[in-house]
N, C-alpha and C positions, 0 to 999 in steps of 0.2 A: 244806609248802604253798607253791605258787608265787605270784608277785605277781598273776597272772591269777586264781588261786583266791581270793586275798584280795579282789581288786576285785569279783569276782562275789558273794562273801559280803556285802560291804558293800552292794551293790545289793539283794540279797535282804532283808537286815535292814531297809533303808529302806522297801521296798515292803510287807513284812509289817507293819511298824509303822504305816504309812499306812493300810492296809486295816483294821487293828484300830481305829485312831482314828476312821476314818470309819464304822465299823460295816458295812463292805462285805464282810466275811468273818467267820466265827465266831471267837470267842476261841480262842487256841491254834493260830493259822494258821502260826506259825513252824515251819519244817521241812517244810512241806507245799505241794503244789500248791493254791493258794487256792480254796476252795469258795465262789465269789464270788456276791454278790447280783446277780440278773439273768442267771444262766446259761441259763435257758430262752429269754430274748430273744436272747441271743447265738447260741444254737443255731438259732433260727428265722432269724436273719440269714444264718448260714452256709448254711442250706438254700436260700437264694435265689440263691446263686452258681451260675453255669452249670457250673463245675467239679464242684460237688456233684451237681447234677442229672444230669450225664453219668456220674458215678462209679457203678460196680456193686460194687466191692470197696473197703471202708474198713478202715483199721487205726487204732484209737483207743486211747488210754491208759485205764487202769481207774479213774482218780480220780473223785470225786464231782462235781467241777466239769464234767466232760464226760459225765455220765450222760445229760442230755437229748440230746446228740449221738448217743450210742450207741442210745438208744431210738428216736430219729427214723430213724436208718439202718435199723434192723430194721423199723420200721413201713413204710418205703418199699421194703422187699423187698431191701435191699442185704445182701451177705455181709459179715460183720464179724469182724475179727481183733482180739483183745485180748491183750496180753502177760500171761503168768503173772508174778505179782509176783517181782521179782528174777531173772527168767528161770531159776527154780530147778528146772525139770523138764527131762528129756531132750528133750521136744517142748515148746518154750517159749511157744507161743501157743494161746489158746483159739479155736476156730472156732465162731462163733455164726451159724447158718443159720436165718433166720426161717421157712423152710418146714418145719422139723422141730422147732423149739423147742416144748416142751410147757408150760413155765412162762411167766408173764407176762414180757414183754420187760423191764419195770422191775426184775424180780428177776434174770432170767438175765444181764442186762448189768451186773451189779455184781461186784466182786471176791469177795464172799461167795457170790453165787449162781452164778457161772460154773462153779466146780468140780463142782456137782451137775447142771448142765444142758448143758455143752458139752464135747466131746472136745478133747484137746490135739493140736496138729499141729506138725511141724517145717517148715522152709523147703521141704524136698523134697515136702511134701504140699500146699503152698499155691499159690494163684493170684496172678498179678501184681496189685499194689496200685495202685488208681487215685488214691486220696487218703489222706493221713495227717493225722489230727487229733491234736494233742499238747496236753498241759497245759503251762503256763508260769508262772513267777513274774514275769518282766518281758520286754518286747519293745521293741526300738528301732523307732520309727515309720519311720525313714529307710530302713534296710536289712534289717529283719527279724531282726537278731541276737537270739537267745533266751538268756535265763538261766533254767534250770530250778531244781529244788529242791536240786540238788547231788549226787544219787545216781549220775548218769551212765548210767542204764539207757535213757532215751529215745534218746540218741545211739547206744548200743550196739545197740538193737533195729533202728534204721534202717540202721546199718552192716551188720548181719547180713543183712537183707533185700536190701540193695544188692549185697552179695557174691554172693547167690543169684540175682541178676538179676530180683528181684521188685519192686524199687524202682529207678526210673531217673530221669533228668533230667525226664522227662515227668510223673512223679508229683508232684501238688500237695501241699504241706505247709501246713496251716492250724492256727491255735490260737484258742481262745475264752478271753477274759480280761475282767476289769473295766477300765473306763476308766483307773483309777489305775495299772494295770499297764503301760499303754502310755506309754513314755517318749520324749521328744524328743531325748534325748542319745545319744551313742555308748556302746555297751555292750561290756564285755570279752568276748572269745571265744578259744577255743583251736582247734587244728587238727582235733580230732575233733568239734567242735560243728557242728550244722546251723543254718541260718536258716530262717525261715518265709516263704512266699509271700503269705499273708494273715493279718492279725491282726483278729479280729472281736470287738467289744465289744457290749454291749447297744444302743449308740447309733450305731455306725458300722462300716463295713468298710474296712480299710486294705490296699491292695495294696502290698506291700513290694517293694523292688528289691534282693535280695541281691547283694553286690558281690564275692563269691567263690564258687567252685564247692563243691558239697557233697563231703564225704569219699567216696572211691570204695569204701570198705569199712572193715573193722575195722583200727584203728591199734593193733597189739598192744603197741607200746612205751608207749602211753598207758593201758593197762589196769592197774588196781590188783591187788595180789596176791589180795585177797579175791574179786575178780571171776574171776580165773583159776582159783581154787580151787573156787568154788561154783557156777559156771555150766556145766552139763554140755556144752552145745552148743559151748563153746570148746575142749573137750578133743579 
């Protein structure tokens, strides 16, 4: 484990502990994207952004914290892509099209409901993405540096779509988080990490100013052996 990895893990533990102490996330939050109190309010604030209103195609993570975001996207008629957990299938994204979904959006847009309601697609079958909404453990208010739960899949998903030309510098990246996850300090990041353009809490919208460019694609030298072995799209 590198010093950057150690520093990230220290931030995660601190934020997870704080959320549990405050009762801002359910017990057992360690190791997860926090299912924070006020996630519906944060999703509503996100939906007020002009970038959201203009977006027709949304890519969102499958965690519970962002379920209100995914449901709102479908309710507003947006096309929604959601990653298959651990990118474990040859076509690693679910395509949720509100025009054809038969189950309630609240069911179809969950990690358990998507397999029964949505086809899987690969980058070659996908449309360009207007906005990405990701889950986070911590965000730097100053420059949008993001610390995730440590699995590395969000970075890889974006890198994969970037290589395919579906995500560009014009694609807005946002995250919904609890206020306690928004930190005023510098946060550690690595070359394969992306930063966010907007951090949205139940109480405020922060327009971040990332101070370095996003990765231009997959940095294979940063991949773990288990990722190379278990993610079909990388073969």
